[in-house]
mmCIF file of the N, C-alpha and C atoms, coordinates in Angstrom:
data_MODEL
# 
_entry.id   MODEL 
# 
loop_
_atom_site.group_PDB 
_atom_site.id 
_atom_site.type_symbol 
_atom_site.label_atom_id 
_atom_site.label_alt_id 
_atom_site.label_comp_id 
_atom_site.label_asym_id 
_atom_site.label_entity_id 
_atom_site.label_seq_id 
_atom_site.pdbx_PDB_ins_code 
_atom_site.Cartn_x 
_atom_site.Cartn_y 
_atom_site.Cartn_z 
_atom_site.occupancy 
_atom_site.B_iso_or_equiv 
_atom_site.pdbx_formal_charge 
_atom_site.auth_seq_id 
_atom_site.auth_comp_id 
_atom_site.auth_asym_id 
_atom_site.auth_atom_id 
_atom_site.pdbx_PDB_model_num 
ATOM 1   N N  . MET A 1 1  ? 18.385  11.777  -10.632 1.00 0.00 ? 1  MET A N  1 
ATOM 2   C CA . MET A 1 1  ? 17.676  11.428  -9.321  1.00 0.00 ? 1  MET A CA 1 
ATOM 3   C C  . MET A 1 1  ? 18.460  11.890  -8.146  1.00 0.00 ? 1  MET A C  1 
ATOM 4   N N  . LYS A 1 2  ? 17.732  12.161  -7.162  1.00 0.00 ? 2  LYS A N  1 
ATOM 5   C CA . LYS A 1 2  ? 18.313  12.595  -5.843  1.00 0.00 ? 2  LYS A CA 1 
ATOM 6   C C  . LYS A 1 2  ? 18.829  11.465  -5.120  1.00 0.00 ? 2  LYS A C  1 
ATOM 7   N N  . PRO A 1 3  ? 19.961  11.539  -4.527  1.00 0.00 ? 3  PRO A N  1 
ATOM 8   C CA . PRO A 1 3  ? 20.486  10.313  -3.694  1.00 0.00 ? 3  PRO A CA 1 
ATOM 9   C C  . PRO A 1 3  ? 19.507  10.085  -2.528  1.00 0.00 ? 3  PRO A C  1 
ATOM 10  N N  . VAL A 1 4  ? 19.312  8.802   -2.249  1.00 0.00 ? 4  VAL A N  1 
ATOM 11  C CA . VAL A 1 4  ? 18.350  8.354   -1.225  1.00 0.00 ? 4  VAL A CA 1 
ATOM 12  C C  . VAL A 1 4  ? 19.173  7.552   -0.254  1.00 0.00 ? 4  VAL A C  1 
ATOM 13  N N  . THR A 1 5  ? 19.011  7.770   1.032   1.00 0.00 ? 5  THR A N  1 
ATOM 14  C CA . THR A 1 5  ? 19.868  7.021   2.023   1.00 0.00 ? 5  THR A CA 1 
ATOM 15  C C  . THR A 1 5  ? 18.812  6.432   3.083   1.00 0.00 ? 5  THR A C  1 
ATOM 16  N N  . GLY A 1 6  ? 19.241  5.503   3.816   1.00 0.00 ? 6  GLY A N  1 
ATOM 17  C CA . GLY A 1 6  ? 18.523  5.011   4.936   1.00 0.00 ? 6  GLY A CA 1 
ATOM 18  C C  . GLY A 1 6  ? 17.123  4.399   4.725   1.00 0.00 ? 6  GLY A C  1 
ATOM 19  N N  . TRP A 1 7  ? 16.935  3.577   3.656   1.00 0.00 ? 7  TRP A N  1 
ATOM 20  C CA . TRP A 1 7  ? 15.661  3.052   3.377   1.00 0.00 ? 7  TRP A CA 1 
ATOM 21  C C  . TRP A 1 7  ? 15.140  2.226   4.577   1.00 0.00 ? 7  TRP A C  1 
ATOM 22  N N  . ARG A 1 8  ? 13.945  2.315   4.855   1.00 0.00 ? 8  ARG A N  1 
ATOM 23  C CA . ARG A 1 8  ? 13.413  1.634   6.014   1.00 0.00 ? 8  ARG A CA 1 
ATOM 24  C C  . ARG A 1 8  ? 11.992  1.171   5.651   1.00 0.00 ? 8  ARG A C  1 
ATOM 25  N N  . LYS A 1 9  ? 11.646  -0.054  6.177   1.00 0.00 ? 9  LYS A N  1 
ATOM 26  C CA . LYS A 1 9  ? 10.335  -0.686  5.969   1.00 0.00 ? 9  LYS A CA 1 
ATOM 27  C C  . LYS A 1 9  ? 9.743   -0.732  7.471   1.00 0.00 ? 9  LYS A C  1 
ATOM 28  N N  . SER A 1 10 ? 8.477   -0.580  7.510   1.00 0.00 ? 10 SER A N  1 
ATOM 29  C CA . SER A 1 10 ? 7.741   -0.581  8.752   1.00 0.00 ? 10 SER A CA 1 
ATOM 30  C C  . SER A 1 10 ? 7.926   -1.852  9.550   1.00 0.00 ? 10 SER A C  1 
ATOM 31  N N  . SER A 1 11 ? 8.117   -1.832  10.779  1.00 0.00 ? 11 SER A N  1 
ATOM 32  C CA . SER A 1 11 ? 8.286   -2.999  11.570  1.00 0.00 ? 11 SER A CA 1 
ATOM 33  C C  . SER A 1 11 ? 7.038   -3.783  11.646  1.00 0.00 ? 11 SER A C  1 
ATOM 34  N N  . ARG A 1 12 ? 5.884   -3.212  11.262  1.00 0.00 ? 12 ARG A N  1 
ATOM 35  C CA . ARG A 1 12 ? 4.636   -3.889  11.230  1.00 0.00 ? 12 ARG A CA 1 
ATOM 36  C C  . ARG A 1 12 ? 4.349   -4.657  9.845   1.00 0.00 ? 12 ARG A C  1 
ATOM 37  N N  . SER A 1 13 ? 5.250   -4.486  9.010   1.00 0.00 ? 13 SER A N  1 
ATOM 38  C CA . SER A 1 13 ? 5.215   -5.224  7.641   1.00 0.00 ? 13 SER A CA 1 
ATOM 39  C C  . SER A 1 13 ? 5.594   -6.720  7.821   1.00 0.00 ? 13 SER A C  1 
ATOM 40  N N  . SER A 1 14 ? 4.908   -7.453  7.020   1.00 0.00 ? 14 SER A N  1 
ATOM 41  C CA . SER A 1 14 ? 5.252   -8.810  7.030   1.00 0.00 ? 14 SER A CA 1 
ATOM 42  C C  . SER A 1 14 ? 5.376   -9.255  5.598   1.00 0.00 ? 14 SER A C  1 
ATOM 43  N N  . ALA A 1 15 ? 5.859   -10.555 5.210   1.00 0.00 ? 15 ALA A N  1 
ATOM 44  C CA . ALA A 1 15 ? 6.202   -10.992 3.889   1.00 0.00 ? 15 ALA A CA 1 
ATOM 45  C C  . ALA A 1 15 ? 4.958   -11.095 3.004   1.00 0.00 ? 15 ALA A C  1 
ATOM 46  N N  . THR A 1 16 ? 3.763   -11.111 3.520   1.00 0.00 ? 16 THR A N  1 
ATOM 47  C CA . THR A 1 16 ? 2.463   -11.296 2.874   1.00 0.00 ? 16 THR A CA 1 
ATOM 48  C C  . THR A 1 16 ? 1.762   -10.068 2.573   1.00 0.00 ? 16 THR A C  1 
ATOM 49  N N  . GLN A 1 17 ? 2.212   -8.956  3.092   1.00 0.00 ? 17 GLN A N  1 
ATOM 50  C CA . GLN A 1 17 ? 1.513   -7.653  2.917   1.00 0.00 ? 17 GLN A CA 1 
ATOM 51  C C  . GLN A 1 17 ? 2.118   -6.758  2.029   1.00 0.00 ? 17 GLN A C  1 
ATOM 52  N N  . THR A 1 18 ? 1.403   -5.886  1.334   1.00 0.00 ? 18 THR A N  1 
ATOM 53  C CA . THR A 1 18 ? 1.867   -4.869  0.467   1.00 0.00 ? 18 THR A CA 1 
ATOM 54  C C  . THR A 1 18 ? 2.510   -3.802  1.266   1.00 0.00 ? 18 THR A C  1 
ATOM 55  N N  . CYS A 1 19 ? 3.655   -3.450  1.013   1.00 0.00 ? 19 CYS A N  1 
ATOM 56  C CA . CYS A 1 19 ? 4.455   -2.429  1.859   1.00 0.00 ? 19 CYS A CA 1 
ATOM 57  C C  . CYS A 1 19 ? 5.254   -1.500  1.038   1.00 0.00 ? 19 CYS A C  1 
ATOM 58  N N  . VAL A 1 20 ? 5.529   -0.334  1.598   1.00 0.00 ? 20 VAL A N  1 
ATOM 59  C CA . VAL A 1 20 ? 6.414   0.628   1.122   1.00 0.00 ? 20 VAL A CA 1 
ATOM 60  C C  . VAL A 1 20 ? 7.543   0.765   1.974   1.00 0.00 ? 20 VAL A C  1 
ATOM 61  N N  . GLU A 1 21 ? 8.661   1.382   1.300   1.00 0.00 ? 21 GLU A N  1 
ATOM 62  C CA . GLU A 1 21 ? 9.885   1.710   2.109   1.00 0.00 ? 21 GLU A CA 1 
ATOM 63  C C  . GLU A 1 21 ? 10.047  3.213   1.963   1.00 0.00 ? 21 GLU A C  1 
ATOM 64  N N  . VAL A 1 22 ? 10.637  3.878   3.022   1.00 0.00 ? 22 VAL A N  1 
ATOM 65  C CA . VAL A 1 22 ? 10.825  5.218   3.032   1.00 0.00 ? 22 VAL A CA 1 
ATOM 66  C C  . VAL A 1 22 ? 12.239  5.496   3.236   1.00 0.00 ? 22 VAL A C  1 
ATOM 67  N N  . GLY A 1 23 ? 12.827  6.472   2.385   1.00 0.00 ? 23 GLY A N  1 
ATOM 68  C CA . GLY A 1 23 ? 14.262  6.814   2.632   1.00 0.00 ? 23 GLY A CA 1 
ATOM 69  C C  . GLY A 1 23 ? 14.347  8.271   2.572   1.00 0.00 ? 23 GLY A C  1 
ATOM 70  N N  . ARG A 1 24 ? 15.529  8.713   2.976   1.00 0.00 ? 24 ARG A N  1 
ATOM 71  C CA . ARG A 1 24 ? 15.807  10.241  3.260   1.00 0.00 ? 24 ARG A CA 1 
ATOM 72  C C  . ARG A 1 24 ? 16.403  10.792  1.940   1.00 0.00 ? 24 ARG A C  1 
ATOM 73  N N  . THR A 1 25 ? 16.034  11.957  1.605   1.00 0.00 ? 25 THR A N  1 
ATOM 74  C CA . THR A 1 25 ? 16.702  12.805  0.666   1.00 0.00 ? 25 THR A CA 1 
ATOM 75  C C  . THR A 1 25 ? 17.203  14.073  1.373   1.00 0.00 ? 25 THR A C  1 
ATOM 76  N N  . THR A 1 26 ? 17.964  14.877  0.554   1.00 0.00 ? 26 THR A N  1 
ATOM 77  C CA . THR A 1 26 ? 18.430  16.101  1.224   1.00 0.00 ? 26 THR A CA 1 
ATOM 78  C C  . THR A 1 26 ? 17.144  17.106  1.409   1.00 0.00 ? 26 THR A C  1 
ATOM 79  N N  . GLU A 1 27 ? 16.171  16.997  0.617   1.00 0.00 ? 27 GLU A N  1 
ATOM 80  C CA . GLU A 1 27 ? 15.075  17.777  0.625   1.00 0.00 ? 27 GLU A CA 1 
ATOM 81  C C  . GLU A 1 27 ? 13.852  17.212  1.268   1.00 0.00 ? 27 GLU A C  1 
ATOM 82  N N  . GLY A 1 28 ? 13.775  15.981  1.633   1.00 0.00 ? 28 GLY A N  1 
ATOM 83  C CA . GLY A 1 28 ? 12.701  15.397  2.253   1.00 0.00 ? 28 GLY A CA 1 
ATOM 84  C C  . GLY A 1 28 ? 12.602  13.949  2.307   1.00 0.00 ? 28 GLY A C  1 
ATOM 85  N N  . ALA A 1 29 ? 11.760  13.220  1.657   1.00 0.00 ? 29 ALA A N  1 
ATOM 86  C CA . ALA A 1 29 ? 11.679  11.764  1.738   1.00 0.00 ? 29 ALA A CA 1 
ATOM 87  C C  . ALA A 1 29 ? 11.378  11.162  0.381   1.00 0.00 ? 29 ALA A C  1 
ATOM 88  N N  . ALA A 1 30 ? 11.817  9.948   0.281   1.00 0.00 ? 30 ALA A N  1 
ATOM 89  C CA . ALA A 1 30 ? 11.445  9.093   -0.910  1.00 0.00 ? 30 ALA A CA 1 
ATOM 90  C C  . ALA A 1 30 ? 10.680  7.813   -0.606  1.00 0.00 ? 30 ALA A C  1 
ATOM 91  N N  . VAL A 1 31 ? 9.795   7.479   -1.407  1.00 0.00 ? 31 VAL A N  1 
ATOM 92  C CA . VAL A 1 31 ? 8.981   6.271   -1.118  1.00 0.00 ? 31 VAL A CA 1 
ATOM 93  C C  . VAL A 1 31 ? 9.039   5.329   -2.253  1.00 0.00 ? 31 VAL A C  1 
ATOM 94  N N  . ARG A 1 32 ? 9.149   4.004   -1.957  1.00 0.00 ? 32 ARG A N  1 
ATOM 95  C CA . ARG A 1 32 ? 9.118   2.930   -3.063  1.00 0.00 ? 32 ARG A CA 1 
ATOM 96  C C  . ARG A 1 32 ? 8.390   1.826   -2.610  1.00 0.00 ? 32 ARG A C  1 
ATOM 97  N N  . ASP A 1 33 ? 8.072   0.845   -3.540  1.00 0.00 ? 33 ASP A N  1 
ATOM 98  C CA . ASP A 1 33 ? 7.339   -0.306  -3.324  1.00 0.00 ? 33 ASP A CA 1 
ATOM 99  C C  . ASP A 1 33 ? 8.354   -1.377  -2.861  1.00 0.00 ? 33 ASP A C  1 
ATOM 100 N N  . SER A 1 34 ? 8.216   -1.939  -1.614  1.00 0.00 ? 34 SER A N  1 
ATOM 101 C CA . SER A 1 34 ? 9.170   -2.865  -1.099  1.00 0.00 ? 34 SER A CA 1 
ATOM 102 C C  . SER A 1 34 ? 9.318   -4.212  -1.771  1.00 0.00 ? 34 SER A C  1 
ATOM 103 N N  . LYS A 1 35 ? 8.291   -4.469  -2.551  1.00 0.00 ? 35 LYS A N  1 
ATOM 104 C CA . LYS A 1 35 ? 8.231   -5.711  -3.250  1.00 0.00 ? 35 LYS A CA 1 
ATOM 105 C C  . LYS A 1 35 ? 8.860   -5.620  -4.767  1.00 0.00 ? 35 LYS A C  1 
ATOM 106 N N  . ASP A 1 36 ? 9.012   -4.379  -5.224  1.00 0.00 ? 36 ASP A N  1 
ATOM 107 C CA . ASP A 1 36 ? 9.580   -4.076  -6.603  1.00 0.00 ? 36 ASP A CA 1 
ATOM 108 C C  . ASP A 1 36 ? 10.409  -2.802  -6.492  1.00 0.00 ? 36 ASP A C  1 
ATOM 109 N N  . ARG A 1 37 ? 11.502  -2.950  -5.849  1.00 0.00 ? 37 ARG A N  1 
ATOM 110 C CA . ARG A 1 37 ? 12.525  -1.902  -5.553  1.00 0.00 ? 37 ARG A CA 1 
ATOM 111 C C  . ARG A 1 37 ? 12.972  -1.312  -6.997  1.00 0.00 ? 37 ARG A C  1 
ATOM 112 N N  . THR A 1 38 ? 13.034  -2.149  -8.030  1.00 0.00 ? 38 THR A N  1 
ATOM 113 C CA . THR A 1 38 ? 13.588  -1.691  -9.270  1.00 0.00 ? 38 THR A CA 1 
ATOM 114 C C  . THR A 1 38 ? 12.611  -0.712  -10.053 1.00 0.00 ? 38 THR A C  1 
ATOM 115 N N  . ALA A 1 39 ? 11.386  -0.604  -9.620  1.00 0.00 ? 39 ALA A N  1 
ATOM 116 C CA . ALA A 1 39 ? 10.359  0.216   -10.260 1.00 0.00 ? 39 ALA A CA 1 
ATOM 117 C C  . ALA A 1 39 ? 10.642  1.660   -10.093 1.00 0.00 ? 39 ALA A C  1 
ATOM 118 N N  . GLY A 1 40 ? 11.477  2.025   -9.192  1.00 0.00 ? 40 GLY A N  1 
ATOM 119 C CA . GLY A 1 40 ? 11.703  3.482   -8.879  1.00 0.00 ? 40 GLY A CA 1 
ATOM 120 C C  . GLY A 1 40 ? 11.085  3.953   -7.706  1.00 0.00 ? 40 GLY A C  1 
ATOM 121 N N  . TYR A 1 41 ? 11.080  5.280   -7.486  1.00 0.00 ? 41 TYR A N  1 
ATOM 122 C CA . TYR A 1 41 ? 10.547  5.840   -6.291  1.00 0.00 ? 41 TYR A CA 1 
ATOM 123 C C  . TYR A 1 41 ? 10.022  7.274   -6.560  1.00 0.00 ? 41 TYR A C  1 
ATOM 124 N N  . PHE A 1 42 ? 9.156   7.787   -5.681  1.00 0.00 ? 42 PHE A N  1 
ATOM 125 C CA . PHE A 1 42 ? 8.910   9.222   -5.814  1.00 0.00 ? 42 PHE A CA 1 
ATOM 126 C C  . PHE A 1 42 ? 9.415   9.934   -4.595  1.00 0.00 ? 42 PHE A C  1 
ATOM 127 N N  . THR A 1 43 ? 9.627   11.182  -4.744  1.00 0.00 ? 43 THR A N  1 
ATOM 128 C CA . THR A 1 43 ? 10.137  11.988  -3.668  1.00 0.00 ? 43 THR A CA 1 
ATOM 129 C C  . THR A 1 43 ? 9.184   13.063  -3.193  1.00 0.00 ? 43 THR A C  1 
ATOM 130 N N  . THR A 1 44 ? 9.239   13.522  -2.069  1.00 0.00 ? 44 THR A N  1 
ATOM 131 C CA . THR A 1 44 ? 8.486   14.648  -1.443  1.00 0.00 ? 44 THR A CA 1 
ATOM 132 C C  . THR A 1 44 ? 9.430   15.601  -0.748  1.00 0.00 ? 44 THR A C  1 
ATOM 133 N N  . THR A 1 45 ? 8.895   16.795  -0.657  1.00 0.00 ? 45 THR A N  1 
ATOM 134 C CA . THR A 1 45 ? 9.626   17.827  0.251   1.00 0.00 ? 45 THR A CA 1 
ATOM 135 C C  . THR A 1 45 ? 9.333   17.518  1.591   1.00 0.00 ? 45 THR A C  1 
ATOM 136 N N  . HIS A 1 46 ? 10.217  18.024  2.467   1.00 0.00 ? 46 HIS A N  1 
ATOM 137 C CA . HIS A 1 46 ? 10.164  17.885  3.933   1.00 0.00 ? 46 HIS A CA 1 
ATOM 138 C C  . HIS A 1 46 ? 8.745   18.337  4.337   1.00 0.00 ? 46 HIS A C  1 
ATOM 139 N N  . GLN A 1 47 ? 8.199   19.495  3.828   1.00 0.00 ? 47 GLN A N  1 
ATOM 140 C CA . GLN A 1 47 ? 6.899   20.017  4.306   1.00 0.00 ? 47 GLN A CA 1 
ATOM 141 C C  . GLN A 1 47 ? 5.884   18.990  3.768   1.00 0.00 ? 47 GLN A C  1 
ATOM 142 N N  . GLN A 1 48 ? 5.840   18.539  2.551   1.00 0.00 ? 48 GLN A N  1 
ATOM 143 C CA . GLN A 1 48 ? 4.898   17.539  2.033   1.00 0.00 ? 48 GLN A CA 1 
ATOM 144 C C  . GLN A 1 48 ? 4.869   16.313  2.934   1.00 0.00 ? 48 GLN A C  1 
ATOM 145 N N  . TRP A 1 49 ? 6.014   15.797  3.289   1.00 0.00 ? 49 TRP A N  1 
ATOM 146 C CA . TRP A 1 49 ? 6.137   14.588  4.115   1.00 0.00 ? 49 TRP A CA 1 
ATOM 147 C C  . TRP A 1 49 ? 5.389   14.736  5.476   1.00 0.00 ? 49 TRP A C  1 
ATOM 148 N N  . GLN A 1 50 ? 5.775   16.000  6.079   1.00 0.00 ? 50 GLN A N  1 
ATOM 149 C CA . GLN A 1 50 ? 5.157   16.272  7.355   1.00 0.00 ? 50 GLN A CA 1 
ATOM 150 C C  . GLN A 1 50 ? 3.816   16.334  7.366   1.00 0.00 ? 50 GLN A C  1 
ATOM 151 N N  . THR A 1 51 ? 3.206   16.999  6.354   1.00 0.00 ? 51 THR A N  1 
ATOM 152 C CA . THR A 1 51 ? 1.753   17.110  6.168   1.00 0.00 ? 51 THR A CA 1 
ATOM 153 C C  . THR A 1 51 ? 1.190   15.703  6.001   1.00 0.00 ? 51 THR A C  1 
ATOM 154 N N  . PHE A 1 52 ? 1.777   14.830  5.317   1.00 0.00 ? 52 PHE A N  1 
ATOM 155 C CA . PHE A 1 52 ? 1.277   13.460  5.057   1.00 0.00 ? 52 PHE A CA 1 
ATOM 156 C C  . PHE A 1 52 ? 1.229   12.823  6.321   1.00 0.00 ? 52 PHE A C  1 
ATOM 157 N N  . LEU A 1 53 ? 2.373   12.860  7.073   1.00 0.00 ? 53 LEU A N  1 
ATOM 158 C CA . LEU A 1 53 ? 2.429   12.179  8.425   1.00 0.00 ? 53 LEU A CA 1 
ATOM 159 C C  . LEU A 1 53 ? 1.421   12.678  9.384   1.00 0.00 ? 53 LEU A C  1 
ATOM 160 N N  . GLN A 1 54 ? 1.157   13.913  9.388   1.00 0.00 ? 54 GLN A N  1 
ATOM 161 C CA . GLN A 1 54 ? 0.215   14.458  10.286  1.00 0.00 ? 54 GLN A CA 1 
ATOM 162 C C  . GLN A 1 54 ? -1.267  14.000  9.986   1.00 0.00 ? 54 GLN A C  1 
ATOM 163 N N  . ALA A 1 55 ? -1.523  13.824  8.724   1.00 0.00 ? 55 ALA A N  1 
ATOM 164 C CA . ALA A 1 55 ? -2.771  13.347  8.215   1.00 0.00 ? 55 ALA A CA 1 
ATOM 165 C C  . ALA A 1 55 ? -2.960  11.917  8.637   1.00 0.00 ? 55 ALA A C  1 
ATOM 166 N N  . LEU A 1 56 ? -1.939  11.161  8.489   1.00 0.00 ? 56 LEU A N  1 
ATOM 167 C CA . LEU A 1 56 ? -2.019  9.808   8.968   1.00 0.00 ? 56 LEU A CA 1 
ATOM 168 C C  . LEU A 1 56 ? -2.374  9.686   10.436  1.00 0.00 ? 56 LEU A C  1 
ATOM 169 N N  . LYS A 1 57 ? -1.564  10.471  11.166  1.00 0.00 ? 57 LYS A N  1 
ATOM 170 C CA . LYS A 1 57 ? -1.736  10.397  12.636  1.00 0.00 ? 57 LYS A CA 1 
ATOM 171 C C  . LYS A 1 57 ? -3.155  10.859  13.098  1.00 0.00 ? 57 LYS A C  1 
ATOM 172 N N  . ALA A 1 58 ? -3.753  11.732  12.294  1.00 0.00 ? 58 ALA A N  1 
ATOM 173 C CA . ALA A 1 58 ? -5.061  12.231  12.671  1.00 0.00 ? 58 ALA A CA 1 
ATOM 174 C C  . ALA A 1 58 ? -6.081  11.308  12.059  1.00 0.00 ? 58 ALA A C  1 
ATOM 175 N N  . ASP A 1 59 ? -5.821  10.162  11.368  1.00 0.00 ? 59 ASP A N  1 
ATOM 176 C CA . ASP A 1 59 ? -6.645  9.276   10.821  1.00 0.00 ? 59 ASP A CA 1 
ATOM 177 C C  . ASP A 1 59 ? -7.614  9.856   9.770   1.00 0.00 ? 59 ASP A C  1 
ATOM 178 N N  . HIS A 1 60 ? -6.916  10.706  8.835   1.00 0.00 ? 60 HIS A N  1 
ATOM 179 C CA . HIS A 1 60 ? -7.724  11.278  7.774   1.00 0.00 ? 60 HIS A CA 1 
ATOM 180 C C  . HIS A 1 60 ? -7.928  10.305  6.555   1.00 0.00 ? 60 HIS A C  1 
ATOM 181 N N  . PHE A 1 61 ? -7.404  9.137   6.592   1.00 0.00 ? 61 PHE A N  1 
ATOM 182 C CA . PHE A 1 61 ? -7.562  8.179   5.533   1.00 0.00 ? 61 PHE A CA 1 
ATOM 183 C C  . PHE A 1 61 ? -8.375  7.048   6.002   1.00 0.00 ? 61 PHE A C  1 
ATOM 184 N N  . ASP A 1 62 ? -9.349  6.637   5.157   1.00 0.00 ? 62 ASP A N  1 
ATOM 185 C CA . ASP A 1 62 ? -10.234 5.487   5.567   1.00 0.00 ? 62 ASP A CA 1 
ATOM 186 C C  . ASP A 1 62 ? -9.908  4.374   4.575   1.00 0.00 ? 62 ASP A C  1 
# 
């Protein structure tokens, strides 16, 4: 597994909501379930992560 640093959870998260945490890898980002951190995580490349963020900002998800 790639080393992951700087795990962060959204400041909009609360204890009753389903949330994810995002961490940094040397090649991009890692994402995990904040309520079950032992379940593992998936990684993305920098380009994949940027594309995902742009789609979020453009409200492409309903």
